[in-house]
C-alpha positions in Angstrom: 0.5 -20.2 -10.4 1.1 -17.0 -9.0 -1.0 -14.4 -10.8 -2.3 -10.6 -10.7 -5.3 -9.7 -12.8 -6.3 -6.2 -13.2 -10.0 -4.9 -13.7 -12.0 -1.6 -14.0 -10.3 0.2 -16.8 -12.4 1.7 -19.6 -13.6 5.0 -21.0 -14.4 8.0 -18.8 -14.8 11.7 -19.9 -12.6 14.3 -18.1 -13.7 14.7 -14.5 -14.8 11.1 -14.0 -13.8 8.3 -11.7 -12.8 5.0 -12.0 -11.8 2.3 -9.5 -9.3 -0.4 -10.5 -8.9 -3.7 -9.0 -5.9 -6.0 -8.8 -6.7 -9.6 -7.5 -4.3 -11.9 -6.4 -4.1 -15.6 -7.2 -1.7 -18.6 -6.3 -0.3 -16.3 -3.4 -1.6 -14.1 -0.3 -1.0 -10.3 -0.6 -0.8 -9.6 2.9 3.0 -10.0 2.8 3.3 -8.0 -0.3 3.9 -4.3 -1.1 1.8 -3.7 -4.3 2.3 -0.9 -6.6 0.3 0.5 -9.5 2.1 1.8 -12.8 0.9 3.1 -16.0 2.4 3.3 -19.4 1.0 5.5 -22.1 1.7 5.1 -25.9 5.2 6.3 -26.8 6.3 6.6 -22.8 8.2 5.1 -20.3 6.4 3.2 -17.4 5.8 5.1 -14.6 4.9 4.7 -10.9 1.6 5.9 -9.8 1.2 4.9 -6.2 2.2 1.9 -4.0 1.1 0.6 -0.5 3.0 -1.3 2.1 2.4 -4.7 3.1 1.9 -4.3 7.0 1.6 -0.4 7.8 -0.2 0.4 5.2 2.0 3.2 4.2 1.2 4.9 0.8 3.1 6.7 -1.7 1.9 8.7 -4.8 3.5 10.1 -7.7 2.8 14.1 -7.7 0.9 14.1 -10.5 -1.9 12.0 -9.0 -1.8 13.2 -5.4 -5.2 14.2 -4.0 -7.0 12.7 -6.9 -5.9 9.0 -6.6 -6.5 6.6 -3.5 -4.7 3.3 -3.3 -6.2 0.7 -0.7 -5.9 -2.9 -0.1 -8.5 -5.6 1.3 -6.4 -8.6 2.2 -9.5 -10.5 2.9 -10.5 -10.4 -0.6 -6.7 -10.4 -1.6 -7.4 -7.1 -3.6 -5.6 -4.0 -3.8 -7.9 -1.0 -5.4 -6.8 2.3 -7.0 -9.6 4.8 -6.6 -9.0 7.5 -9.4 -11.3 10.8 -9.1 -11.0 13.9 -11.4 -9.6 12.1 -14.4 -7.5 14.1 -16.9 -6.6 13.1 -20.4 -3.1 12.8 -19.3 -4.1 9.9 -17.4 -4.9 7.8 -20.3 -2.5 4.7 -20.4 -2.6 0.9 -19.6 -2.7 0.6 -15.9 -0.5 -2.2 -14.4 -0.2 -3.7 -10.7 2.8 -5.5 -9.5 4.0 -6.9 -6.1 7.0 -7.6 -4.4 8.3 -8.8 -0.7 11.0 -8.5 1.5 12.5 -5.3 0.1 12.1 -2.0 1.8 9.1 0.2 1.0 11.4 3.1 0.0 12.0 0.9 -3.2 8.2 1.1 -4.4 8.3 3.5 -6.8 10.9 1.6 -8.9 9.6 -1.1 -11.4 12.6 -3.1 -11.1 12.1 -3.8 -7.5 8.6 -5.9 -8.4 8.6 -9.7 -8.6 5.1 -9.9 -10.0 3.1 -8.1 -12.7 -0.3 -8.2 -13.9 -1.4 -7.7 -17.8 -2.7 -4.6 -17.4 -6.0 -2.7 -18.1 -6.8 0.1 -20.4 -7.7 3.5 -19.1 -8.7 6.0 -21.5 -9.9 9.6 -20.6 -11.6 11.7 -23.3 -14.6 13.5 -24.2 
């Protein structure tokens, strides 16, 4: 069974940091581009960041550039999202997702992805 599982969410004060993990089971992440998306209450799901399968190319939403870093460890079948200088507006459920065979240029679109995790809650509040 193909599965993605996120972890690492929690409650953090503004300016704090969290590292989210996305672990794949049932398939090898090597050949998949991975994206992180988030959805806040009452808002649409938005792309946060994505990383390609082969070159390691990355993409970030303007709202997180310079604060978030996506990385992958194929040996551990895991993709990470390091989030620094967190702000209250980063509060959301964060999802990781995976796709293969399509162009990396499509990585910001949720409709591109074949597999999704269940999400992990990130709350930034004092």
